[in-house]
N, C-alpha and C positions, 0 to 999 in steps of 0.2 A: 412791185418790189417783192422779192421772195422772202421766205420766213427767216433765212439766215441773216438777211439785211435788217429785218425787224429786230432780231435778237442782238445784233451788233448795236443798233440804235438804243435798245433797252440798256445794254451794257454801258454805253457812253453816257446815257442819262444818269444811271446809278453812280458811275464813277465820278462824273462831274459834280453831282450833289454831295457825294461822300467827301470828296476832296475840298469842296467849297466850305463844308461844315467842319473840316478838320478831323474827320473820323477815320480811324484805322480800319483795315479790312477785318481785323479780329473783332473790334467793337461793333461794327455793323453786322458781322456774322452772328455774334452772340445775340444782338437785338432781334435778329430774324429767326432765331431758333436753329441756326446752322453753325457754320464755322467759317474761318478765313477762306478756305478753298472754295466754298460755295459762292461767296461774293466774288472771288477772283474769277471763277468760271463764268459767272453772270456778266461781269464787266468785260470779259474777253469775247462774249457772245457765243461761248461753246457749251452752254447749258441748254440742251435741246428742249426740255420740258420742265421749266421752273415750277416749283410747287406753289399753287395759288396762295396758300396760307403764308408761306415765306415772303411772297411778293407783297402781301398785305402788311406784314410786319416791317418789311423794308420801307414801304410807302409811309407807314406811321413814323418810323425812325428818322426818315429824311424829310418828313412833312410834304410828301408828294401825293397827288391824286392816284389812288389805287387803280382807277379806270385807265389811266394813262399807261401804267405798267402792264396791266392786263392786255390792253390793246396791242402793245408792242410784243408781248409774249404769245400773242395769238389767241388769247381768251377773250371772247366777245360777250360781255354781260348784256343781256337783252334790254335792260333799262338804262344803260349809261353809254355815253359816247366819250372818247378821249378828248382832252382839250386840244386847242389848236396847235401848240408847239410840238407835242409828241406826234400828232397827226402828220405834221409836215415832215418830221424825221422818218416816220413809218412809210409815208407815201413817196417822198422825194429824197430820202436820205442817201441814195446811191449817187446823186449828183448828175445823173444823165439828163434829167428834165429841169432840175432846179439846183443851182450851185449852193454850197454851204453858206456863202455870203448872202445870197438872195434869200435863203431860208431865215437867216438871222435878221435881215432887214424886214422881212414880213413879220417875224415874231415881235420885233421892236414896234412896228407900226400897229400891230394888233393890240399890244399892251397899251399903247397910247390911246387907241380907240376905246378900249374897255374902261380906261380911267376918265374919259371925257363924258360929260353929261349928255343925255339925248336932247335934241333940239327943244322938245316940249317941256323939259325940266330945267332949262337955264333960267337963272334969276336975274 
């Protein structure tokens, strides 16, 4: 997947969470130390090099893992990996190898697996 696809996946993630939480572009922009147009450009995937500090503020405001936003923006922290769902979006988001519905099904299955207790810990 190319960088522009990753930026589009980043934008979709931010937009989805912002809308889910009922935040306006302006509110999130202010929380990120930017403005409405910054968030709009991020959500459209047209912000080529998002500021890491703003991404951190967006992650905090939306209660997202900053590593996920960094991975989609092309910033690779040496000590952290993105979680599974943003990885799927970054790696397979163009739909050529894995459709959107298949990615959603994998994400749901992964969440179920994370919630279940390991075999050795069942009571």
